Structure formats: C-alpha cells, structure tokens
N, C-alpha and C positions, 0 to 999 in steps of 0.2 A: 505493498500499500504505501502511500504517502506517508514522506517527515512534520506533514501540517495535523494529523491528527493525531498529534501525542497528549498533548495534555484531554483528549475531552474523548468520552466513549463513542470507540469507533466498530465494535464489534456485527452489530447490526447494520453497518454502514457495511463493512467489510464480505458480510455477508449479503449482504443485497448485492453489491457492487460482483461480489463471486458467482453469485449464482446466473449472473446474466453473462459472464464469461464463458470460452470452448474451451481456453486451453491459458493456465498462471503460465511463467516465467518469476523464477524464483533464483537470486542469488545470494547460496549455501558459500560464499567463497570465505563469508566470516564469522558463521555461524550465529547471528545476529539472534536474539533469542526471538526478538518480532516476525524475521522475517517463518524461520523456524514453527513457530506457531504461523503461519499465515499459508505456510504450506501444508502444512497436516492441515486444517481446515479445507484447502482446497483437495485432497486427499480423499479427504472424509466426503465432500459433496460429490465425488468421481470425478473429477475435473483432470484433464489430462494436464498433467506438470511436465514442467521439461526445467530442470534442474539448471545454474552455470556456476561453472566454479574455476576460478580463476589457477593457473598448475602450480601456478606461489603457495593455492594455501595452505596452510599448514593449524590446525587438527585436520583432517579429514571427518566428512560430515561419517555421522553414525553409521552404523555398521544396517541398522532398521529400515536409512534412508536409498544409500552407498551402495545396498546386494542386488536393489527390485528394481533401478531406476539408469537410464541411460544417461546421466552427466554431460555436459556438454562441457569440455575444457578450455578454457580464452587466456591470453594476455594482454593488457591494456597494452605492450609496444608491439606487440604483433603487427603486420605487415599490414594494415586494409583497415583498421583500427576503425570506428566499428563494425563496421559496413561488413567485412569480412564476417563474425559474429553474427549475424542480423541472416543474414546468407545464411552460412550453416546451423543455423535457431530451427528453420522455416523446414531447412531441407529433413530434419534432425524430425521435425510436426512431420510430412509428407512420409517418409518414412515411417512416422509409430504408425499413424493413421493407415495405410495400407498392408503392415503387420496386424493388424486388429479385424482391418477388410479382409485379410487373406486364413486369418484363424477363426476366424468366422464362419463362413464361407469352407473351410473344415466341417466344423462340430456341426455345421447345418449341414452338410452330406452324410454326416456318421447316427444319423438318426432312424432310429430302428420303430417296429415294431413289438405289441407282447408278442413275444412268443421265438422272436424269431432269433436267427444267430448275432452275434456281436460284431459290426462289421469293423471290416479291415480297411484301411490305405492303401491308397495308391503309392506306390512308389514314388513318384511325382508328387507327391500331397509334402 
C-alpha cells in the first residue's frame, strides 16, 4: 500500500483495494512487517502475488514465502532499471497465468465418472 496511510485505520481500505486487484506486487527486500502483512492478506484473498526481492537482500524471505512462490529478483543497478524489471514482472505474470490454465485443462480432462477407472495422463500432458 502506501505510506500516506501509516497513521490511519487503513486495513479496511487496503482490503477494499486488494479485492478489486487481480495482481499484487510485493517488494520483500527488507521484509518490512507491513509489506509481509499485506502479502499475507493478498494470499488469503487468493490473489496472484508477484514477490520481488533485491538480489543483495538479506535475510531471505521466510521458507513459507520463498518455497512456493516464483520470486522475481532485481537490482536497481542493472541496465534498464526499472523498465527491464517491469517487463520481467509482466512476463512472469503471463507465464504463471499460462501454467494455471494448462493445469486447469489437465485436471478437467482427468475427471471420471462413478465406477470408471482412474484416468491416466497422456505423455505430452
């Protein structure tokens, strides 16, 4: 969210905004408690979350964040900053969407009727 709300009751406003978003981008480089809290809210709302992390960041995010997320690493010193990072972020979102669609298609084709044998996936699935 933004720093202008730091002294206000912002949770309801944050939730209202997040409910309307399709994607949430969170920079976890400093493991700021507010950002981690908002990251958790976004995950709880089943939003697509794209975590960012500066390459030089220490400590790394907790295992429950880092283990199941595709984290986009960046450096403000890299050539083309910040545009190149924005393009990689957009590509990552597109890849995640494609993977989700492919998974849903595979699972839909695995449906079976009562008493039918368990389905098998074709070699290319």
